[in-house]
C-alpha positions in Angstrom: 19.8 11.8 0.3 17.2 12.8 3.4 17.4 13.6 6.3 15.2 12.1 9.2 14.6 11.6 12.8 14.1 8.6 14.6 14.0 7.7 18.2 16.0 4.5 19.6 17.6 3.4 22.8 20.3 5.4 24.0 22.2 2.0 24.2 21.3 0.9 21.1 23.0 4.5 19.8 25.8 3.6 21.6 26.7 0.4 20.5 26.1 1.4 16.9 28.3 4.6 17.1 31.2 2.5 18.7 30.7 -0.4 15.8 30.8 1.9 13.3 32.1 5.9 14.5 29.5 6.8 11.9 25.7 6.2 12.5 24.4 7.6 9.9 26.7 5.0 7.6 25.4 1.9 10.0 22.1 2.9 9.7 21.8 2.8 6.4 23.6 -0.5 5.9 21.4 -1.9 8.5 18.4 -1.1 6.4 19.8 -1.9 3.0 20.7 -5.5 4.8 16.8 -5.9 6.3 15.3 -4.7 2.5 17.8 -7.4 0.8 17.3 -10.2 3.3 13.6 -9.5 3.4 13.0 -9.7 -0.9 15.2 -13.2 -0.3 12.3 -14.3 1.9 9.9 -13.2 -0.3 11.4 -14.7 -3.3 11.7 -18.1 -1.3 8.1 -18.1 0.3 6.8 -17.8 -3.7 9.2 -20.9 -5.0 7.2 -23.4 -6.5 4.0 -21.4 -6.2 4.0 -22.0 -10.0 4.8 -25.4 -10.1 1.3 -26.6 -10.5 0.5 -24.3 -14.0 -0.7 -26.6 -17.0 1.8 -24.7 -19.3 6.1 -24.1 -19.5 7.2 -20.9 -19.1 8.3 -20.6 -22.4 4.9 -21.5 -23.8 3.3 -18.4 -22.0 5.9 -15.9 -23.2 5.5 -16.7 -26.4 1.7 -16.3 -26.7 2.2 -13.1 -25.0 4.5 -12.1 -27.5 2.2 -13.2 -30.3 -0.7 -11.3 -29.1 -2.2 -8.5 -31.6 -0.7 -4.3 -30.7 2.6 -6.8 -29.1 4.6 -6.1 -32.3 7.6 -5.0 -30.5 7.9 -8.2 -29.0 8.5 -9.7 -32.6 11.3 -10.4 -33.6 13.0 -9.7 -37.4 14.9 -12.2 -39.1 
């Protein structure tokens, strides 16, 4: 855990305190939700970026596994 100092408007602090009673927990949850939304937005923006590639994903992975020096990716029977 880290203890930090932030500056926010009084009315925002008061409203958050009234909703939660535990300001730190409220801020922690708000930050988690903001990070989650950011990740979702980033993933949605990248959707379709690889649509024009010439090879299938499985072919790319198999080629990477077959490269010299990547013996850890080989499967034993």
